[in-house]
N, C-alpha and C positions, 0 to 999 in steps of 0.2 A: 697571858692567855695560854691555857693548857692545850696542847695538841694531843689529840687522841691518836695513838700509834696502833695501826692495824697490823696484826701478825699475818705474814704471808709465808707460805711453805716454800723453802728453797727448792730449786729445780733438782738438786742432788737428792733431796729427800723424796721428791716425786719419783725419780728413777729408781732409787733404792727401794722404796715401798712397792713400786710396781713389780720389780723383779721378785721381791719377797712374796708378794701376793700371788703372782703367777706360779712361783715354785710351790707355795702352799696349796693352791688350788689344784695344781697338777698332781702333787703327792696325795692330796685328799681323794681326788678322782681315782688315782691308781689304787690307793688303799681300799676305798669303797668297792671298787670293781674286784680287787683281789679277794676281799672278804666275801662278797657275793659268790664269786666263782668257787672259793674253797667250801662255802656252805653247800653249794649245789653238788660239788664233787663228793663231799662227805655223805650227803643225803643219798646220792645215787649209789655210792659204794656200799653203804649199809643196806640199802634196799636190794641191791644185787646179791649181796651175801645172804640176806634173809630169804630171797627167792630160791637161791641154790639150796639152802638148808631145807626150805619147805618142800622142794621137789624131792630131795633125798628122803625126807621124813614121810612124804606121801607114798613113795615107793616102798619104804619100810612097812608102813601101815597096811598097804595093799598086800604085800608079801605075807605079813603076819595074819591078815584076815583069811587069806586063801589056804594058809598052812595049818591053822588050828581047827580042831574038831570039838565043837561045843558039847557034844555028847560025852566026851571023855573028860572035858574040863568044865564041869558045871559048878565047881567050887570057885568062888571069886579069888581066894588066896592062890589057888593053883593057876588060875589065869594070870594073875599078877606076876607070879613067880616065872611063869613061862614067858610073859611079855618082857620082864626084866632081863631074863637070860637072852631073849632075842635081841634086845638093845645092846647088851654087853658084847654079844658075839657078832652083831651085824656089821657088814662091810659097806652097806648102802648109805649109812648116815654120814653127812658132810661135816667137816670141821670148820666150816665158814661161820658158824654161830653156836652159841651155847644152847643146850637143850634141857628142858625140864619135863619129865614124864610124871603126870599126877592124875589122880582120880578124884571124883566128887566135884562139888561146886561150892561157892562161898555160902549159898543158902541152905545146903544140905545139912542134916543133923550131925553127921560125922565130920562135916567140913571137908577141906581139901587135904589129901595125903600125897606127899611127894614120894614116888617110887624110885625115881632117878633124877639126880645123883643121890646116893645114900651115904650113910656115915662111913661105910667101909671104903668108899671112893675118896671123899675129902670132906672133912667137917666144915672147912671154910667155904668150899663151893656149895655145900648143902645149906649153910646159913645164908649165903648170898642169894641162893635160889629161892629160899623162903621169903626173904625181903622183897626180891623183885616180883615174885608171884603175888604176894599179898598186896603190894602197892598197886600193881597193874589191875588186878581183879577188883580191888576196892574202888578204883576210879572208873573203870569201864566194863567190869565183869569179864566173862569169857565170850569174846566175840570172834566168831570164825567166819567173818565175811570175806576173807581173802585179801584184806588191805593191810599194808604195813603201817603201823602206827607208832607213836612216840609217847614216852612217859618219862617223868623226872623221878629218879630214885636216888636218894642221898646226894642231891645236887648234881647228879650225872644224868645225861640224856641217853635213854635206851630206845632202840628200835626193836619192835617185837611183832609177832604174829602167832595165832593159835591154829593148831591142826588137830582134828578129831582122830582118835584111833578106835575103830569099831570092828567087831567081829560078828559073824552071823552063823546061823545053823546051816551047815554045808549040805545037809540032806534036803531040807525044805527050801533052801536058797531064798530065804525070806530077807526082806530089807528092813525088818523090824528088829532093832537091837534090844537086848535085855536091859532091864532097868539098872541092874547092878554091874553092868559091863561098860559103863561110861568112862573112857580114858581120853586124856588130852595131852598134847605136846605143846609146850611154850617154847618158842624159838626167839631168842633175843640176842642183841649185840649192845655192848657198852661202848658208846662213841667217844668216851672221855679221852682215849689215846689220840683220836683224830683232832679233837679240840685242843689238846695240849700242844699238838704240832701246830695248829692254827694260832694259838697264843704265842708260841715261840716265833712264828712268822710275823705276828703283829709287833712283837718286841723288836725283831730285826727291822721291820718297816719303820717303827718309831725312831730307831737309831739312824736309819737312812734319811728320815725326815730331818732330824737334827743336823746331820752332815750336809744335807741339801741346803738347809737354811744358812748354815755357816758358809758353805761354798757360794751361795747366792749373795750373801752379804759381802763377801770378799770381792766377788765379780762386780757387784753393783757399785762398790766403792771405787774399784779400778775404772769403771765406766763413767760413773757419775761425776767424780771430782774434777777430771779434766774439763768436762762440759761446764761444771759449776765455775771453775776458775776462768774459763773463756767467757762465760756470760757476765761475770763480774768485770772482766777486762772491757767488754763491750759497754757495760753500764758506766764504768769510769770514763770511757772515751766519750760516750754521749753526754756525761756531765761536763767534761771539758769543752765540748762543742757548745753546750748551753751557756758556758761562761765566756765564750768568745775565742777559745783556743781551737783553731781549725787544723792543727797539725795532724796529718793522716796517721791512722793506726798501723803499727808495725808488729812483726812477730808472727809466730805460727798460731793458727786457730784450728782446734780439733773439729772434725766433721765437716763435710762439704757444705751443709746448710748454713752453719755458723760462719764458715769462711765466705760463703756468698753474701751473708748478711754484713760481714766486715767490709767486703768490697763495696757493697751498696752504701754503707755508712761512710766509707772513705770518699766515694764519689759525691755523696751528699755534703761532706765536710768541705771538699774542694769547691763545690758550687756555692755553699754558704760563705766560704772565705772570699770567693770572687764577688759574690753579691755584697758582702760586708764592705769590701774595699771599694766596690762600685758605689755603694751608698754613701760612704764617707767622702769619696771624691765628688759625688753628686752634690752633697750638702756644701762641701767646700767651694765648689765652682758656683753653685747656686747663690751662696752667700756673697761671693765675689761679684757675680753678675748683678745681684740686687744692690750691692753696696755702690757700684759704679754710678748708675743713674740716680740713686738717692743722694750721693755726695754732690753730683752735678746740680740736681734740683735744689739741694740745700744751699750750695754756694751761690747760685743765681738768685734764689729767694732772699738770702741775707743781703746780697748786693743791692737788690731793689729796695729792701727795707731800710738800709742805712744810706741810700742815695748815692751809691758808688757809681751808678751808671747815669749818663745823660739821657735825654728823651729818646734819641735814636737807638742807643745801646740798650736802653731798658726794653724797648720793643723786641730787639733781638733776643734779649735774655728771656722774655716771656715765651718766644717761639721755641727756645731751647728747652725751657721747662715743659712746654706742651709736648715737644718731641720725645723728651726723656720719659715723661709720664706715659705716653703712648707705648714706648718701648718697654717700660716697666710693666704696664698692664698686659702687654702681649706675652712677656716672659712669665708673669704670674699665671696667666691663663694656660700657657703651655705646660708649666710645672704642675698645675692642678690636673690638667688632662692626662699627662703621662703618669701621674700618681694614681689617677683613677684607673688607667689601663693596667698598672702594676697590681692594684687591688683586685681587679677583675681576673687577672691571670692567676692570682693566688687563691681565688675563691671567696674573697672577703667583700666583693662588690659585684653587682650584676648590672651590666650595661643594658638599658632598655632599648630594644630593637623593634622595628616595624618595617613593613614593605615600603621601600623608597624608589621612586621613579628615577632611573638613571638619566633620562632626558631632562627632567626637572632639576635634578642635582647639577647636571652640567651647565644648564642655563643660569642657575642660581649662582654658581661659583664664577661664571663669566661676568655676570653683572656686578659681583662683589669685588672682583680684582680689576675691572676695567678702569676705574678711577686711578689706580696706581700706575697703570700703563700710560694713561693720558698725562699724568703728572711727570712721568719719567721720559715722555716723548718716545715711547717704544710701541711696537705693533703687536697685537695679539691676534693670531689667525687660528680659527677653529674649524674642525670638520667633524660634525656629530652625525653619525649614520645609524642611530638606534631609535627604536620606537616601540612602545609597549614592552619595555624591558625594565625589570625591577630587581632590586637587591634587598636582602634583609639586613637592616643596619640602623644605626643611630644617625639621623641626618646631621645634627650639629657636629658630631665627631667626624663624619665623612667630609663635611665642608671644611673643617679645620685641617684635616689631612691634605686635601687638595690645595687649600689656601697656602699652607706651608711650602708645598712644592712650587706653586706659582711664585711665591715670594722669593724662593731661592733662585729660580730661573730668571725672574725679573732683575734680580740684583746683579747677576753675572752676564745677562744677555747684552749683545751689542746693539741690535736693532729690533729683533722680534723673538716671540715665543710662539710655538705651534702646539695646539691642543687638539687631540682627537679622542673620540670615545666610540668604541665598537664592541662587538661580541665575538669571542673566539672560544670554541670548545666548552661552552657552558660557563664562561667567565666574562664578566664585564671588564673591559680593558680601558684604563685611563692613561693615555700616552701624552706626556708633556716634555717638550724639548726646547732648547734655546740655541742661539748661534754664538755663544760666548767662548771662552778659552777652553772649556771642558774641565774635567776633574783630574787633578794630578794624582800620580800613583800613591804618594804617601797619604793623601787624603782619602783615596778610594777605599783603602783597607779599613778605615775607621769612620766611613762616611755616615753610617747610621748609629754610631755610638754617641752617647750623651756628652755634650759639651765639646764635640769635635767640630772645629771651625776651619774654614779656608782662609784665604788672604783677606777677603772682605766680609767674612762671616760675622754674625752678631753673637748670640749667646750659645749656639750649638745645641739647642733643644729641639728645633723644628723638625729635622729629618728623623731624629730618634723617635719623636712622637708619631711621625708618618708611619714608621715601621710598626710601632705598637698598635696603632689603630687598624692598620691593614691586617695584622695577625689576629687582632681581636675579632675581626669580621671574617676570619677564615681565609684571608687572602695573602698575597705576597707583594713585595716591592723590590725592584731591582734598578740599579743605575749603571750606566756605561756611557762611553763617549761615542758620538756619531763619527762615522768615517770622514765626513766633510767638516767636522769641528763642532764643538758645543756638547753640552751634557744632555742626556736623555733619561727620563724617569718613566718606568712602566709599572703601574699599579693594577693588580688583578684581584677582583672581588667576585665570589661565586654568584651566578645569576639565580634568582629565585625561580624555581620550577615547580613549586607545589600548586597543583591544579585547584585545590579548594581555596587557597589564599588568592590566587590570580582571579578566579571567578568572582570572589567577593570584591576585589578591587574594581573589576569591570562593572559589577552591579552598582557600586557606590558612585561610579561615574555617571 
C-alpha cells in the first residue's frame, strides 16, 4: 500500500522566509517612499527655479516696456535689436533656468524666430533651444497661464513656462500692443541631472537591498537552525516516548518557550512512565488475583468430578467454590469499575450522573451491608442527620464506593462499625469508622494505591476504587486512625445546590 507523503515546510524555512519577507517589505517601503520623496523634491526644486526665473524675466519685461519709446522704434528689426541688447546687458535675469527669447507663433506665416540665444552665443545652445521650443509649442502651443508644465524632449523631462514681453506707446499709455510687436520668453529647465542623481540613488538602494537580503539570510540561518535542531530533538524525544522509552530529555534547549515545552514533555514522560509501570503492575497483580480463585475453583471442581471427596467434604468443596466465585465476581466488578474511572479521567468515557438523595443512598447501603454484619456477628450503628440533601452522581458507583469502605471496616472491626452522614460547608460527608486495630504506618502511605493490602486484605482494589469514584464525583477521601483506636474513613462529595434541579426534584415528588 503506497503512502502519500505530504510535504511540510520546516520551521527553519518558516523563520528564514519570514525574515527575508520582512526585509524585502521594509526595503520596498523605504525604496518607494524614497522614490516618491525624491520625485517631490525634484518637482518642487524645478518649480521654484522656474518661479525665480519667471520673476526676473517679468522684471526685465517691465523695465524694457517702460524704457522703450515706440515712436523712435517703429521698425520691428530695431525693436528686436534693442530687446536683444537689453537681454545681453540685463542684470535682472536669473540664472536659475534657461531662457529663449522668440517672436511669432507656430501658426504665423513667418513662424517662430529665436532672438536669443543666437549663433554668436552658442550653436549647440541655439540648436537645443529650437528643439525644446518646437516640441513644447507643438504639444501645447504658447500658453501663458502662469502654471509650470512639463514636456518630454528627447527622452528628457523639461519643466517650462512662457512669459510675454510687450511694449506700448508711452505717450498714449495704451494697453493695446502692436501686431508685429509680439515677443515671448520660454523659461525651461532640463531635469535630467536630477533624475540621473535619482537613478544613482536607486542603484545604491538596489545594492543595499542585496546586502540586506544576504545579511537577513545569514541572520535567519543563525536564528533558525538552532530552533530547527531543538524541534527535531523534541520530535525524536516524542518518538521515543511513543515507543515506550520514557527517559527524560537532557541537554540545552534554545529559547524559553521550547525549554518550557521540553520541561512539560519531561513531566509528561515521567507521568507516562509511572503510569506504564503502574499499569504493568496492575495487570500482573490482577492476573495473580484472578488466577488464585480460579485455581481454587478448578481444583475443587476436579475433585468433585473425580470423586476425590466424600459426601461431607464434597459439600465443603461446593461452599469453597461458591465463596471463591463470589470473590472472583467482586474482583472483576471492581476491576471493571476502576477501569471505567480511568477511562472517564482520560476523557474516553462519560460517567452518567443524576441527582441522588443522600438519605436514600445511606439507607440503601445500610440495607445492603446489614446481612454481612449479621453473618459476622458485629454491630452497625448509624446516625443519619440529613434530609432533602442531594448529590450529583452515579448511584451504582456511589453504592460500590461505600460498600467497599464498609467491607474493609467490617473485616478489621472487633465488634462494631459506626456510620454517620451529615452536611458540612456544602459537602455531603460519609463518615465510617471501626473499632479494630487501625491502619499501620507502612500501609497508610499506600492505602489507596492499587493492590495495596493489609494483613487480612483481599485483592487490594477496593480502596483504590473508592478514591477513583470519589474524585470522579468531585470529592475526596481520607483515612486516619481514631485516638481511641480503629480506622476512620471520611468521604466528602459536593452537595447539589442548583435551584432548577432541586425544584424539579421536588416537583417529581
